[in-house]
C-alpha positions in Angstrom: 0.0 0.1 0.0 2.8 2.5 0.7 4.1 1.9 -2.8 0.9 3.4 -4.2 1.4 6.5 -2.1 5.0 7.0 -3.4 4.0 6.6 -7.0 3.9 9.9 -8.7 1.0 8.8 -11.0 -1.3 8.6 -8.0 -0.2 11.8 -6.2 -2.7 14.0 -7.6 -5.5 11.8 -6.7 -4.3 11.3 -3.1 -4.2 14.8 -2.3 -7.7 15.7 -3.8 -9.4 12.6 -2.0 -7.8 13.2 1.2 -8.8 16.9 1.0 -12.4 15.9 0.3 -12.2 13.4 3.1 -11.0 15.9 5.5 -13.8 18.3 4.6 -16.3 15.4 5.1 -15.0 14.9 8.7 -15.0 18.7 9.4 -18.8 19.0 8.3 -19.6 16.0 10.5 -17.9 17.6 13.4 -19.4 20.9 12.9 -23.1 19.6 12.7 -22.9 17.5 15.8 -24.2 20.3 17.9 -27.0 21.0 15.5 -27.9 17.4 15.4 -28.2 17.3 19.1 -30.3 20.5 19.2 -32.7 19.2 16.6 -33.3 15.8 17.9 -33.1 16.4 21.7 -34.6 20.0 21.9 -36.6 20.2 18.7 -34.8 23.3 17.3 -36.1 23.7 13.8 -33.5 26.0 12.7 -30.9 23.5 13.9 -32.8 21.0 11.7 -32.5 23.2 8.6 -28.7 23.6 9.2 -28.6 19.8 9.6 -30.3 19.2 6.3 -28.1 21.7 4.5 -24.9 19.9 6.0 -26.3 16.5 5.0 -26.6 17.7 1.4 -22.9 19.0 1.6 -22.0 15.5 2.8 -23.9 13.9 0.0 -21.9 16.1 -2.7 -18.5 15.4 -0.8 -19.4 11.6 -0.8 -20.1 11.6 -4.3 -16.8 13.4 -5.2 -14.9 10.9 -3.1 -16.5 8.0 -4.8 -15.6 9.4 -8.2 -12.0 10.0 -7.2 -11.6 6.5 -5.7 -13.0 5.0 -8.9 -10.7 7.0 -11.1 -7.6 6.2 -9.0 -8.6 2.6 -8.8 -9.2 2.3 -12.7 -5.9 4.1 -13.3 -4.0 1.2 -11.8 
């Protein structure tokens, strides 16, 4: 597995995917409070923010899937 990381052919894919993966983790961490506010306290505004963040997660997940497929097929 380390050989793939060192191969210059895959370097652009590694950076892009890891950036999107990091963004995905940041979005999840950021919405944790909103999720708790919505589910525990019934805060409707927090529910709206949660829905928007879930859409962002969907887009990021789709981008990551595409990048993984491209990298896998490039091998």
